[in-house]
TORTORRO-685368 format. One record per atom (N, C-alpha, C): residue in one letter; atom name; z, y, x. Coordinates in steps of 0.2 Angstrom, whole numbers, plus 2048, in hexadecimal, padded with zeros to 3 digits. Layout:
+---------+-------+-----+-----+-----+
! residuo ! atomo !   Z !   Y !   X !
+---------+-------+-----+-----+-----+
!       A !    CA !   Z !   Y !   X !
...
+---------+-------+-----+-----+-----+
//
This chain:
+---------+-------+-----+-----+-----+
! residuo ! atomo !   Z !   Y !   X !
+---------+-------+-----+-----+-----+
!       M !     N ! 880 ! 815 ! 7E7 !
!       M !    CA ! 87C ! 81A ! 7EC !
!       M !     C ! 877 ! 812 ! 7F0 !
!       I !     N ! 878 ! 80D ! 7F1 !
!       I !    CA ! 872 ! 807 ! 7F2 !
!       I !     C ! 86C ! 808 ! 7ED !
!       F !     N ! 86E ! 805 ! 7E5 !
!       F !    CA ! 86B ! 805 ! 7DF !
!       F !     C ! 865 ! 80C ! 7E0 !
!       E !     N ! 869 ! 813 ! 7E0 !
!       E !    CA ! 865 ! 818 ! 7E1 !
!       E !     C ! 860 ! 817 ! 7E4 !
!       T !     N ! 863 ! 816 ! 7EC !
!       T !    CA ! 85E ! 816 ! 7F1 !
!       T !     C ! 857 ! 811 ! 7F1 !
!       V !     N ! 859 ! 80C ! 7EF !
!       V !    CA ! 854 ! 807 ! 7EC !
!       V !     C ! 84F ! 80A ! 7E7 !
!       V !     N ! 853 ! 80C ! 7E3 !
!       V !    CA ! 84E ! 80F ! 7DC !
!       V !     C ! 849 ! 816 ! 7DE !
!       V !     N ! 84B ! 81A ! 7E5 !
!       V !    CA ! 84B ! 81E ! 7E5 !
!       V !     C ! 842 ! 81C ! 7EB !
!       A !     N ! 845 ! 814 ! 7F1 !
!       A !    CA ! 83E ! 811 ! 7F1 !
!       A !     C ! 839 ! 80F ! 7F1 !
!       I !     N ! 83C ! 80C ! 7E9 !
!       I !    CA ! 835 ! 808 ! 7E7 !
!       I !     C ! 832 ! 80E ! 7E4 !
!       W !     N ! 837 ! 813 ! 7E0 !
!       W !    CA ! 832 ! 818 ! 7DB !
!       W !     C ! 82D ! 81C ! 7E1 !
!       A !     N ! 82F ! 81E ! 7E8 !
!       A !    CA ! 82C ! 824 ! 7EC !
!       A !     C ! 824 ! 81F ! 7EE !
!       M !     N ! 826 ! 817 ! 7ED !
!       M !    CA ! 821 ! 813 ! 7F0 !
!       M !     C ! 81C ! 80F ! 7EE !
!       L !     N ! 81C ! 812 ! 7E6 !
!       L !    CA ! 817 ! 80D ! 7E1 !
!       L !     C ! 811 ! 810 ! 7E2 !
!       P !     N ! 80F ! 816 ! 7E4 !
!       P !    CA ! 809 ! 819 ! 7E6 !
!       P !     C ! 807 ! 815 ! 7EA !
!       A !     N ! 809 ! 814 ! 7EF !
!       A !    CA ! 809 ! 80E ! 7F4 !
!       A !     C ! 808 ! 806 ! 7F5 !
!       Y !     N ! 80E ! 805 ! 7EF !
!       Y !    CA ! 80D ! 7FC ! 7EE !
!       Y !     C ! 808 ! 7FC ! 7E9 !
!       I !     N ! 805 ! 7FE ! 7E5 !
!       I !    CA ! 7FF ! 7FE ! 7E1 !
!       I !     C ! 7F9 ! 7FD ! 7E6 !
!       P !     N ! 7F7 ! 801 ! 7EB !
!       P !    CA ! 7EF ! 802 ! 7EA !
!       P !     C ! 7ED ! 7FA ! 7EB !
!       N !     N ! 7F0 ! 7F6 ! 7F0 !
!       N !    CA ! 7ED ! 7F0 ! 7F2 !
!       N !     C ! 7EB ! 7EC ! 7ED !
!       N !     N ! 7F1 ! 7EB ! 7E8 !
!       N !    CA ! 7EF ! 7E9 ! 7E2 !
!       N !     C ! 7EB ! 7E9 ! 7DD !
!       V !     N ! 7E8 ! 7EF ! 7DF !
!       V !    CA ! 7E3 ! 7F2 ! 7D9 !
!       V !     C ! 7DE ! 7EF ! 7DD !
!       A !     N ! 7DC ! 7F0 ! 7E3 !
!       A !    CA ! 7D6 ! 7EF ! 7E8 !
!       A !     C ! 7D5 ! 7E6 ! 7E6 !
!       V !     N ! 7D9 ! 7E3 ! 7E6 !
!       V !    CA ! 7D8 ! 7DD ! 7E5 !
!       V !     C ! 7D5 ! 7DB ! 7DF !
!       L !     N ! 7D8 ! 7E0 ! 7D9 !
!       L !    CA ! 7D5 ! 7DD ! 7D4 !
!       L !     C ! 7CD ! 7E0 ! 7D2 !
!       A !     N ! 7CD ! 7E8 ! 7D5 !
!       A !    CA ! 7C7 ! 7EB ! 7D4 !
!       A !     C ! 7C1 ! 7EB ! 7D9 !
!       G !     N ! 7C2 ! 7E8 ! 7DE !
!       G !    CA ! 7C0 ! 7E5 ! 7E5 !
!       G !     C ! 7B7 ! 7E3 ! 7E4 !
!       G !     N ! 7B6 ! 7E3 ! 7E8 !
!       G !    CA ! 7AE ! 7DF ! 7E8 !
!       G !     C ! 7AA ! 7E5 ! 7EB !
!       G !     N ! 7A6 ! 7E4 ! 7EC !
!       G !    CA ! 79E ! 7E8 ! 7EF !
!       G !     C ! 7A0 ! 7EA ! 7F4 !
!       R !     N ! 79B ! 7EF ! 7F3 !
!       R !    CA ! 79A ! 7F2 ! 7FD !
!       R !     C ! 79F ! 7F0 ! 803 !
!       P !     N ! 79F ! 7EC ! 808 !
!       P !    CA ! 7A4 ! 7ED ! 80A !
!       P !     C ! 7A4 ! 7F3 ! 80F !
!       I !     N ! 7AB ! 7F5 ! 811 !
!       I !    CA ! 7AA ! 7FB ! 816 !
!       I !     C ! 7A9 ! 7F9 ! 81B !
!       D !     N ! 7A8 ! 7F7 ! 822 !
!       D !    CA ! 7A6 ! 7F3 ! 828 !
!       D !     C ! 79C ! 7F3 ! 828 !
!       G !     N ! 79A ! 7F1 ! 81F !
!       G !    CA ! 793 ! 7F1 ! 81F !
!       G !     C ! 790 ! 7EA ! 822 !
!       G !     N ! 797 ! 7E6 ! 823 !
!       G !    CA ! 795 ! 7DF ! 828 !
!       G !     C ! 794 ! 7E0 ! 831 !
!       R !     N ! 795 ! 7E7 ! 832 !
!       R !    CA ! 794 ! 7E6 ! 839 !
!       R !     C ! 79A ! 7E2 ! 83E !
!       T !     N ! 798 ! 7E1 ! 845 !
!       T !    CA ! 79F ! 7DC ! 849 !
!       T !     C ! 79E ! 7DE ! 84D !
!       L !     N ! 7A4 ! 7DE ! 850 !
!       L !    CA ! 7A4 ! 7E1 ! 858 !
!       L !     C ! 7A2 ! 7DB ! 85C !
!       G !     N ! 7A4 ! 7DF ! 863 !
!       G !    CA ! 79F ! 7D9 ! 868 !
!       G !     C ! 7A3 ! 7D3 ! 868 !
!       D !     N ! 7A9 ! 7D1 ! 864 !
!       D !    CA ! 7AC ! 7C9 ! 865 !
!       D !     C ! 7A6 ! 7C5 ! 85F !
!       G !     N ! 7A2 ! 7CA ! 85A !
!       G !    CA ! 7A1 ! 7C5 ! 856 !
!       G !     C ! 7A3 ! 7C6 ! 84F !
!       A !     N ! 7AA ! 7C8 ! 852 !
!       A !    CA ! 7AF ! 7C8 ! 84B !
!       A !     C ! 7AB ! 7CC ! 845 !
!       R !     N ! 7AC ! 7CE ! 83E !
!       R !    CA ! 7AB ! 7D3 ! 83A !
!       R !     C ! 7B1 ! 7D9 ! 83B !
!       L !     N ! 7AF ! 7E0 ! 83D !
!       L !    CA ! 7B3 ! 7E4 ! 83D !
!       L !     C ! 7BA ! 7E5 ! 83A !
!       L !     N ! 7B7 ! 7E2 ! 832 !
!       L !    CA ! 7BC ! 7E4 ! 82D !
!       L !     C ! 7BC ! 7DE ! 826 !
!       G !     N ! 7B5 ! 7DC ! 825 !
!       G !    CA ! 7B4 ! 7D7 ! 822 !
!       G !     C ! 7B3 ! 7D9 ! 818 !
!       D !     N ! 7B1 ! 7D3 ! 816 !
!       D !    CA ! 7B1 ! 7D2 ! 810 !
!       D !     C ! 7B3 ! 7D6 ! 80A !
!       G !     N ! 7BA ! 7D5 ! 80E !
!       G !    CA ! 7C0 ! 7D7 ! 808 !
!       G !     C ! 7C2 ! 7DE ! 807 !
!       K !     N ! 7BF ! 7E1 ! 80D !
!       K !    CA ! 7C0 ! 7E9 ! 80C !
!       K !     C ! 7BA ! 7EC ! 80B !
!       T !     N ! 7BA ! 7EC ! 802 !
!       T !    CA ! 7B4 ! 7F2 ! 802 !
!       T !     C ! 7B6 ! 7F9 ! 800 !
!       W !     N ! 7B1 ! 7FD ! 7FF !
!       W !    CA ! 7B1 ! 805 ! 7FB !
!       W !     C ! 7B3 ! 805 ! 7F3 !
!       R !     N ! 7B4 ! 802 ! 7F0 !
!       R !    CA ! 7B4 ! 800 ! 7E9 !
!       R !     C ! 7BB ! 7FE ! 7EA !
!       G !     N ! 7C1 ! 7F9 ! 7EC !
!       G !    CA ! 7C5 ! 7F7 ! 7EE !
!       G !     C ! 7C9 ! 7FD ! 7F1 !
!       T !     N ! 7C8 ! 801 ! 7F4 !
!       T !    CA ! 7CA ! 807 ! 7F8 !
!       T !     C ! 7CB ! 80D ! 7F5 !
!       A !     N ! 7C3 ! 80E ! 7F0 !
!       A !    CA ! 7C5 ! 812 ! 7EB !
!       A !     C ! 7CB ! 813 ! 7E5 !
!       F !     N ! 7C9 ! 80C ! 7E2 !
!       F !    CA ! 7CD ! 80B ! 7DD !
!       F !     C ! 7D5 ! 807 ! 7DD !
!       G !     N ! 7D6 ! 807 ! 7E3 !
!       G !    CA ! 7DF ! 806 ! 7E6 !
!       G !     C ! 7E1 ! 80D ! 7E7 !
!       T !     N ! 7DC ! 814 ! 7EC !
!       T !    CA ! 7DD ! 819 ! 7EC !
!       T !     C ! 7E0 ! 81A ! 7E3 !
!       A !     N ! 7DC ! 81D ! 7E0 !
!       A !    CA ! 7DB ! 81F ! 7D9 !
!       A !     C ! 7E2 ! 81D ! 7D4 !
!       A !     N ! 7E4 ! 816 ! 7D7 !
!       A !    CA ! 7E9 ! 813 ! 7D1 !
!       A !     C ! 7EF ! 815 ! 7D5 !
!       G !     N ! 7EF ! 818 ! 7DB !
!       G !    CA ! 7F6 ! 819 ! 7DE !
!       G !     C ! 7F5 ! 81E ! 7DB !
!       V !     N ! 7F3 ! 822 ! 7DC !
!       V !    CA ! 7F3 ! 829 ! 7DB !
!       V !     C ! 7F6 ! 829 ! 7D0 !
!       A !     N ! 7F3 ! 827 ! 7CE !
!       A !    CA ! 7F2 ! 826 ! 7C8 !
!       A !     C ! 7FC ! 823 ! 7C6 !
!       V !     N ! 7FD ! 821 ! 7CB !
!       V !    CA ! 803 ! 81E ! 7C8 !
!       V !     C ! 808 ! 821 ! 7CA !
!       A !     N ! 807 ! 826 ! 7D1 !
!       A !    CA ! 80A ! 82E ! 7D2 !
!       A !     C ! 80C ! 832 ! 7CC !
!       L !     N ! 805 ! 832 ! 7CA !
!       L !    CA ! 804 ! 837 ! 7C3 !
!       L !     C ! 808 ! 836 ! 7BE !
!       A !     N ! 807 ! 82E ! 7BD !
!       A !    CA ! 80D ! 82C ! 7B8 !
!       A !     C ! 812 ! 82C ! 7B8 !
!       L !     N ! 814 ! 82B ! 7BF !
!       L !    CA ! 81E ! 82B ! 7BF !
!       L !     C ! 81E ! 832 ! 7BF !
!       N !     N ! 81B ! 836 ! 7C2 !
!       N !    CA ! 81D ! 83E ! 7BF !
!       N !     C ! 820 ! 840 ! 7B9 !
!       R !     N ! 81B ! 83E ! 7B4 !
!       R !    CA ! 81B ! 83F ! 7AF !
!       R !     C ! 822 ! 83B ! 7AC !
!       L !     N ! 823 ! 835 ! 7AF !
!       L !    CA ! 829 ! 832 ! 7AC !
!       L !     C ! 82F ! 837 ! 7B0 !
!       H !     N ! 82E ! 83B ! 7B4 !
!       H !    CA ! 833 ! 83E ! 7B9 !
!       H !     C ! 83B ! 841 ! 7B6 !
!       P !     N ! 836 ! 847 ! 7B0 !
!       P !    CA ! 83C ! 847 ! 7AB !
!       P !     C ! 843 ! 844 ! 7A9 !
!       F !     N ! 83F ! 83C ! 7A6 !
!       F !    CA ! 842 ! 83B ! 7A2 !
!       F !     C ! 846 ! 835 ! 7A7 !
!       V !     N ! 847 ! 832 ! 7AF !
!       V !    CA ! 848 ! 82F ! 7B1 !
!       V !     C ! 84D ! 832 ! 7B7 !
!       S !     N ! 84D ! 838 ! 7B9 !
!       S !    CA ! 851 ! 83D ! 7BE !
!       S !     C ! 856 ! 83A ! 7BE !
!       D !     N ! 85B ! 838 ! 7BB !
!       D !    CA ! 860 ! 838 ! 7BB !
!       D !     C ! 862 ! 82F ! 7BD !
!       V !     N ! 85C ! 82E ! 7BE !
!       V !    CA ! 85D ! 828 ! 7C2 !
!       V !     C ! 85A ! 827 ! 7C9 !
!       V !     N ! 855 ! 82A ! 7C7 !
!       V !    CA ! 851 ! 82C ! 7CD !
!       V !     C ! 84F ! 832 ! 7D1 !
!       F !     N ! 852 ! 832 ! 7D8 !
!       F !    CA ! 854 ! 838 ! 7DA !
!       F !     C ! 84E ! 83B ! 7E1 !
!       A !     N ! 848 ! 839 ! 7DD !
!       A !    CA ! 843 ! 83E ! 7E1 !
!       A !     C ! 83F ! 841 ! 7DE !
!       D !     N ! 83D ! 847 ! 7E2 !
!       D !    CA ! 839 ! 84C ! 7E0 !
!       D !     C ! 831 ! 849 ! 7DE !
!       P !     N ! 830 ! 84C ! 7D7 !
!       P !    CA ! 82B ! 849 ! 7D7 !
!       P !     C ! 823 ! 849 ! 7DB !
!       F !     N ! 81F ! 844 ! 7DA !
!       F !    CA ! 818 ! 843 ! 7DF !
!       F !     C ! 813 ! 84B ! 7DE !
!       P !     N ! 815 ! 84F ! 7E6 !
!       P !    CA ! 80F ! 852 ! 7E6 !
!       P !     C ! 808 ! 84D ! 7E7 !
!       L !     N ! 804 ! 853 ! 7E4 !
!       L !    CA ! 7FD ! 84E ! 7E5 !
!       L !     C ! 7FB ! 84C ! 7ED !
!       L !     N ! 7FC ! 851 ! 7F1 !
!       L !    CA ! 7FA ! 84E ! 7F8 !
!       L !     C ! 7FE ! 847 ! 7FB !
!       A !     N ! 804 ! 847 ! 7F8 !
!       A !    CA ! 80A ! 840 ! 7F7 !
!       A !     C ! 807 ! 83D ! 7F4 !
!       A !     N ! 803 ! 83D ! 7EE !
!       A !    CA ! 802 ! 836 ! 7EA !
!       A !     C ! 7FC ! 833 ! 7EE !
!       L !     N ! 7F6 ! 83A ! 7F0 !
!       L !    CA ! 7F0 ! 836 ! 7F3 !
!       L !     C ! 7F4 ! 833 ! 7FA !
!       S !     N ! 7F7 ! 836 ! 800 !
!       S !    CA ! 7F7 ! 834 ! 806 !
!       S !     C ! 7FC ! 82C ! 805 !
!       L !     N ! 801 ! 82C ! 7FF !
!       L !    CA ! 801 ! 825 ! 7FF !
!       L !     C ! 7FE ! 81E ! 7FD !
!       A !     N ! 7FB ! 822 ! 7F6 !
!       A !    CA ! 7F4 ! 81D ! 7F5 !
!       A !     C ! 7EF ! 819 ! 7FA !
!       F !     N ! 7EE ! 821 ! 7FD !
!       F !    CA ! 7E6 ! 820 ! 804 !
!       F !     C ! 7EB ! 81C ! 80A !
!       G !     N ! 7EF ! 81F ! 80A !
!       G !    CA ! 7F2 ! 81D ! 811 !
!       G !     C ! 7F4 ! 813 ! 810 !
!       A !     N ! 7F5 ! 811 ! 80D !
!       A !    CA ! 7F7 ! 80A ! 80A !
!       A !     C ! 7F0 ! 807 ! 809 !
!       M !     N ! 7EA ! 80A ! 808 !
!       M !    CA ! 7E3 ! 805 ! 808 !
!       M !     C ! 7E1 ! 806 ! 811 !
!       V !     N ! 7E2 ! 80B ! 812 !
!       V !    CA ! 7E4 ! 80C ! 81C !
!       V !     C ! 7E4 ! 808 ! 81E !
!       G !     N ! 7EC ! 808 ! 81D !
!       G !    CA ! 7F0 ! 802 ! 81F !
!       G !     C ! 7EE ! 7FD ! 820 !
!       D !     N ! 7EB ! 7F9 ! 81B !
!       D !    CA ! 7E9 ! 7F2 ! 81A !
!       D !     C ! 7E3 ! 7F4 ! 81C !
!       I !     N ! 7E0 ! 7F8 ! 81C !
!       I !    CA ! 7D7 ! 7F6 ! 820 !
!       I !     C ! 7D9 ! 7F6 ! 828 !
!       L !     N ! 7DD ! 7F9 ! 82B !
!       L !    CA ! 7DF ! 7F9 ! 833 !
!       L !     C ! 7E2 ! 7F2 ! 834 !
!       A !     N ! 7E5 ! 7F1 ! 830 !
!       A !    CA ! 7E8 ! 7E6 ! 82F !
!       A !     C ! 7E4 ! 7E3 ! 831 !
!       S !     N ! 7DE ! 7E4 ! 82A !
!       S !    CA ! 7D8 ! 7E1 ! 82A !
!       S !     C ! 7D4 ! 7DE ! 832 !
!       F !     N ! 7D4 ! 7E7 ! 834 !
!       F !    CA ! 7D1 ! 7E6 ! 83C !
!       F !     C ! 7D4 ! 7E2 ! 841 !
!       L !     N ! 7DB ! 7E5 ! 841 !
!       L !    CA ! 7E0 ! 7E1 ! 845 !
!       L !     C ! 7DD ! 7DB ! 845 !
!       K !     N ! 7DE ! 7D9 ! 83D !
!       K !    CA ! 7DC ! 7CF ! 83C !
!       K !     C ! 7D7 ! 7CD ! 83E !
!       R !     N ! 7D2 ! 7D1 ! 83F !
!       R !    CA ! 7CB ! 7D0 ! 842 !
!       R !     C ! 7CC ! 7CE ! 84A !
!       R !     N ! 7CF ! 7D3 ! 84E !
!       R !    CA ! 7D1 ! 7D4 ! 854 !
!       R !     C ! 7D4 ! 7CD ! 856 !
!       T !     N ! 7D8 ! 7CD ! 853 !
!       T !    CA ! 7DE ! 7C7 ! 855 !
!       T !     C ! 7DC ! 7C0 ! 853 !
!       G !     N ! 7D4 ! 7C0 ! 850 !
!       G !    CA ! 7D1 ! 7B8 ! 84F !
!       G !     C ! 7D3 ! 7B5 ! 847 !
!       R !     N ! 7D7 ! 7BA ! 845 !
!       R !    CA ! 7D8 ! 7B5 ! 83C !
!       R !     C ! 7D2 ! 7B8 ! 837 !
!       Q !     N ! 7D3 ! 7B2 ! 834 !
!       Q !    CA ! 7CD ! 7B4 ! 82E !
!       Q !     C ! 7D0 ! 7B6 ! 828 !
!       R !     N ! 7CC ! 7B9 ! 826 !
!       R !    CA ! 7CC ! 7BE ! 81E !
!       R !     C ! 7D3 ! 7B9 ! 81A !
!       G !     N ! 7D9 ! 7BD ! 819 !
!       G !    CA ! 7DE ! 7BB ! 814 !
!       G !     C ! 7E2 ! 7B5 ! 81B !
!       A !     N ! 7E3 ! 7B6 ! 81F !
!       A !    CA ! 7E7 ! 7B1 ! 825 !
!       A !     C ! 7ED ! 7B5 ! 825 !
!       A !     N ! 7F3 ! 7B0 ! 825 !
!       A !    CA ! 7FA ! 7B5 ! 824 !
!       A !     C ! 7F8 ! 7B8 ! 82E !
!       F !     N ! 7FC ! 7C0 ! 82C !
!       F !    CA ! 800 ! 7C4 ! 832 !
!       F !     C ! 804 ! 7C6 ! 830 !
!       P !     N ! 80A ! 7C1 ! 833 !
!       P !    CA ! 80F ! 7C3 ! 830 !
!       P !     C ! 810 ! 7C9 ! 832 !
!       G !     N ! 816 ! 7CF ! 82E !
!       G !    CA ! 81A ! 7D5 ! 831 !
!       G !     C ! 814 ! 7D9 ! 82E !
!       V !     N ! 80E ! 7D8 ! 833 !
!       V !    CA ! 809 ! 7DD ! 832 !
!       V !     C ! 804 ! 7DB ! 828 !
!       D !     N ! 804 ! 7D7 ! 827 !
!       D !    CA ! 803 ! 7D8 ! 821 !
!       D !     C ! 808 ! 7DB ! 81A !
!       Q !     N ! 80E ! 7DA ! 81D !
!       Q !    CA ! 814 ! 7DD ! 816 !
!       Q !     C ! 815 ! 7E3 ! 81A !
!       L !     N ! 812 ! 7E7 ! 81F !
!       L !    CA ! 813 ! 7ED ! 821 !
!       L !     C ! 810 ! 7F4 ! 823 !
!       D !     N ! 807 ! 7F0 ! 821 !
!       D !    CA ! 803 ! 7F5 ! 825 !
!       D !     C ! 804 ! 7FC ! 822 !
!       F !     N ! 803 ! 7FA ! 81B !
!       F !    CA ! 801 ! 800 ! 816 !
!       F !     C ! 808 ! 803 ! 813 !
!       V !     N ! 80C ! 800 ! 816 !
!       V !    CA ! 813 ! 806 ! 817 !
!       V !     C ! 813 ! 80A ! 81C !
!       V !     N ! 811 ! 809 ! 824 !
!       V !    CA ! 812 ! 809 ! 826 !
!       V !     C ! 80C ! 812 ! 826 !
!       V !     N ! 807 ! 80E ! 827 !
!       V !    CA ! 802 ! 815 ! 826 !
!       V !     C ! 803 ! 81C ! 820 !
!       S !     N ! 805 ! 819 ! 818 !
!       S !    CA ! 805 ! 81C ! 814 !
!       S !     C ! 80B ! 820 ! 816 !
!       L !     N ! 80F ! 81D ! 818 !
!       L !    CA ! 815 ! 825 ! 818 !
!       L !     C ! 814 ! 828 ! 821 !
!       L !     N ! 811 ! 826 ! 825 !
!       L !    CA ! 80F ! 829 ! 82B !
!       L !     C ! 80A ! 831 ! 829 !
!       L !     N ! 805 ! 82D ! 824 !
!       L !    CA ! 7FF ! 833 ! 820 !
!       L !     C ! 803 ! 837 ! 81B !
!       T !     N ! 807 ! 834 ! 817 !
!       T !    CA ! 80B ! 83A ! 814 !
!       T !     C ! 810 ! 83E ! 818 !
!       A !     N ! 814 ! 83A ! 81D !
!       A !    CA ! 819 ! 83F ! 821 !
!       A !     C ! 814 ! 846 ! 824 !
!       I !     N ! 80B ! 843 ! 823 !
!       I !    CA ! 809 ! 84A ! 828 !
!       I !     C ! 805 ! 84E ! 822 !
!       V !     N ! 805 ! 84D ! 81D !
!       V !    CA ! 801 ! 84F ! 818 !
!       V !     C ! 807 ! 853 ! 814 !
!       A !     N ! 80C ! 850 ! 811 !
!       A !    CA ! 810 ! 850 ! 80C !
!       A !     C ! 816 ! 852 ! 811 !
!       T !     N ! 817 ! 858 ! 816 !
!       T !    CA ! 81F ! 854 ! 81A !
!       T !     C ! 824 ! 857 ! 816 !
!       E !     N ! 824 ! 85C ! 812 !
!       E !    CA ! 82C ! 85E ! 80F !
!       E !     C ! 82D ! 85A ! 80A !
!       W !     N ! 828 ! 857 ! 805 !
!       W !    CA ! 82B ! 851 ! 801 !
!       W !     C ! 82B ! 84B ! 804 !
!       F !     N ! 827 ! 84B ! 809 !
!       F !    CA ! 82A ! 842 ! 80C !
!       F !     C ! 831 ! 843 ! 810 !
!       L !     N ! 833 ! 84A ! 813 !
!       L !    CA ! 83A ! 84B ! 816 !
!       L !     C ! 83F ! 84A ! 811 !
!       D !     N ! 83D ! 84E ! 80B !
!       D !    CA ! 843 ! 84E ! 804 !
!       D !     C ! 844 ! 845 ! 801 !
!       T !     N ! 83E ! 842 ! 801 !
!       T !    CA ! 83D ! 83A ! 7FD !
!       T !     C ! 842 ! 834 ! 803 !
!       F !     N ! 83D ! 837 ! 808 !
!       F !    CA ! 83C ! 82F ! 80D !
!       F !     C ! 843 ! 830 ! 812 !
!       T !     N ! 84A ! 830 ! 80C !
!       T !    CA ! 84F ! 830 ! 814 !
!       T !     C ! 84E ! 82B ! 817 !
!       L !     N ! 855 ! 829 ! 81E !
!       L !    CA ! 855 ! 825 ! 821 !
!       L !     C ! 856 ! 820 ! 81C !
!       P !     N ! 85C ! 81E ! 816 !
!       P !    CA ! 85E ! 818 ! 813 !
!       P !     C ! 857 ! 816 ! 810 !
!       V !     N ! 853 ! 81D ! 80C !
!       V !    CA ! 84C ! 81A ! 808 !
!       V !     C ! 848 ! 818 ! 80C !
!       L !     N ! 847 ! 818 ! 812 !
!       L !    CA ! 841 ! 814 ! 817 !
!       L !     C ! 847 ! 80D ! 817 !
!       V !     N ! 84A ! 80D ! 819 !
!       V !    CA ! 84D ! 808 ! 81C !
!       V !     C ! 84D ! 803 ! 815 !
!       A !     N ! 84E ! 805 ! 80F !
!       A !    CA ! 84B ! 801 ! 80B !
!       A !     C ! 845 ! 800 ! 809 !
!       V !     N ! 840 ! 804 ! 80C !
!       V !    CA ! 83B ! 800 ! 809 !
!       V !     C ! 837 ! 7FD ! 810 !
!       V !     N ! 839 ! 7FC ! 813 !
!       V !    CA ! 837 ! 7F9 ! 81A !
!       V !     C ! 83C ! 7F2 ! 818 !
!       V !     N ! 841 ! 7F1 ! 813 !
!       V !    CA ! 844 ! 7E9 ! 814 !
!       V !     C ! 841 ! 7E8 ! 80B !
!       L !     N ! 83F ! 7EC ! 808 !
!       L !    CA ! 840 ! 7EA ! 801 !
!       L !     C ! 837 ! 7E8 ! 803 !
!       T !     N ! 832 ! 7EC ! 805 !
!       T !    CA ! 82A ! 7EB ! 806 !
!       T !     C ! 828 ! 7E5 ! 808 !
!       P !     N ! 82C ! 7E1 ! 80D !
!       P !    CA ! 82A ! 7DA ! 80B !
!       P !     C ! 82B ! 7D4 ! 806 !
!       L !     N ! 831 ! 7D5 ! 806 !
!       L !    CA ! 833 ! 7CF ! 7FE !
!       L !     C ! 82F ! 7D3 ! 7F7 !
!       L !     N ! 82C ! 7DA ! 7F6 !
!       L !    CA ! 828 ! 7D9 ! 7F0 !
!       L !     C ! 822 ! 7D7 ! 7F3 !
!       H !     N ! 81F ! 7D7 ! 7FA !
!       H !    CA ! 81A ! 7D6 ! 7FA !
!       H !     C ! 817 ! 7CF ! 7FB !
!       V !     N ! 81B ! 7CB ! 7FD !
!       V !    CA ! 81B ! 7C2 ! 7FB !
!       V !     C ! 81D ! 7C0 ! 7F7 !
!       S !     N ! 821 ! 7C7 ! 7F0 !
!       S !    CA ! 822 ! 7C3 ! 7EA !
!       S !     C ! 81C ! 7C4 ! 7E7 !
!       T !     N ! 818 ! 7CC ! 7E7 !
!       T !    CA ! 814 ! 7CB ! 7E3 !
!       T !     C ! 80C ! 7C7 ! 7E5 !
!       N !     N ! 80B ! 7C7 ! 7EC !
!       N !    CA ! 806 ! 7C2 ! 7EC !
!       N !     C ! 805 ! 7BA ! 7EB !
!       A !     N ! 80D ! 7B6 ! 7EB !
!       A !    CA ! 80F ! 7B1 ! 7E8 !
!       A !     C ! 80D ! 7B2 ! 7DE !
!       I !     N ! 80E ! 7B8 ! 7DD !
!       I !    CA ! 80C ! 7B8 ! 7D4 !
!       I !     C ! 803 ! 7B7 ! 7D5 !
!       A !     N ! 801 ! 7BC ! 7D9 !
!       A !    CA ! 7FA ! 7BC ! 7D8 !
!       A !     C ! 7F7 ! 7B6 ! 7DC !
!       Y !     N ! 7F9 ! 7B4 ! 7DF !
!       Y !    CA ! 7F6 ! 7AC ! 7E1 !
!       Y !     C ! 7F6 ! 7A8 ! 7DB !
!       A !     N ! 7FE ! 7A8 ! 7D7 !
!       A !    CA ! 7FE ! 7A3 ! 7D1 !
!       A !     C ! 7FB ! 7A5 ! 7CE !
!       F !     N ! 7F7 ! 7A9 ! 7CA !
!       F !    CA ! 7F5 ! 7AC ! 7C5 !
!       F !     C ! 7EA ! 7AB ! 7CA !
!       G !     N ! 7EA ! 7AA ! 7CF !
!       G !    CA ! 7E1 ! 7AB ! 7D1 !
!       G !     C ! 7E0 ! 7AF ! 7D1 !
!       L !     N ! 7E5 ! 7B3 ! 7D5 !
!       L !    CA ! 7E1 ! 7BB ! 7D5 !
!       L !     C ! 7E2 ! 7BC ! 7DF !
!       K !     N ! 7E4 ! 7B8 ! 7E0 !
!       K !    CA ! 7E2 ! 7B6 ! 7E9 !
!       K !     C ! 7E3 ! 7B1 ! 7EB !
!       D !     N ! 7DD ! 7AE ! 7F1 !
!       D !    CA ! 7DE ! 7AA ! 7F2 !
!       D !     C ! 7E4 ! 7A5 ! 7F6 !
!       E !     N ! 7E9 ! 7A9 ! 7F9 !
!       E !    CA ! 7EE ! 7A7 ! 7FC !
!       E !     C ! 7F5 ! 7A9 ! 7FA !
!       P !     N ! 7FA ! 7A8 ! 7FB !
!       P !    CA ! 7FF ! 7AB ! 7F8 !
!       P !     C ! 803 ! 7AD ! 7FC !
!       W !     N ! 801 ! 7B1 ! 803 !
!       W !    CA ! 803 ! 7B6 ! 807 !
!       W !     C ! 801 ! 7C0 ! 807 !
+---------+-------+-----+-----+-----+
//
């Protein structure tokens, strides 16, 4: 039962796990905030949140969901989750990007610089927003897929996966900090 729960959790969250990694690789270009600052003088979001990174990250998450849908008939004996409806794929991927953007906004408001650690927020920002958005726009699929055990697995596994993938990206020179 635990194995199946973990498999469903990772499978269902892959469209949300992928976008921020792709945004790091495809980012650059025009910042979403256009260089604007608030009254405190700090940038609204910073140079790390770009339109290109957001678009490519979202597209990659949707592409992963569509690829998983193609694989579903071959792995349905192991992965007990329904295929991704398009709205679920889009909301998971875009929600992950929005969650990361909101975390950047919070970092600026709390005086943290780009790349500074923000424990807890860094690991779960994208999860919370992607799940909330998916619950709103693909409610039936969300409720069928994200049972309480699957949600617990997501909350436990995501920080572990986040720290691991960031350490790997740092080791390969893709990130400036290992968190």
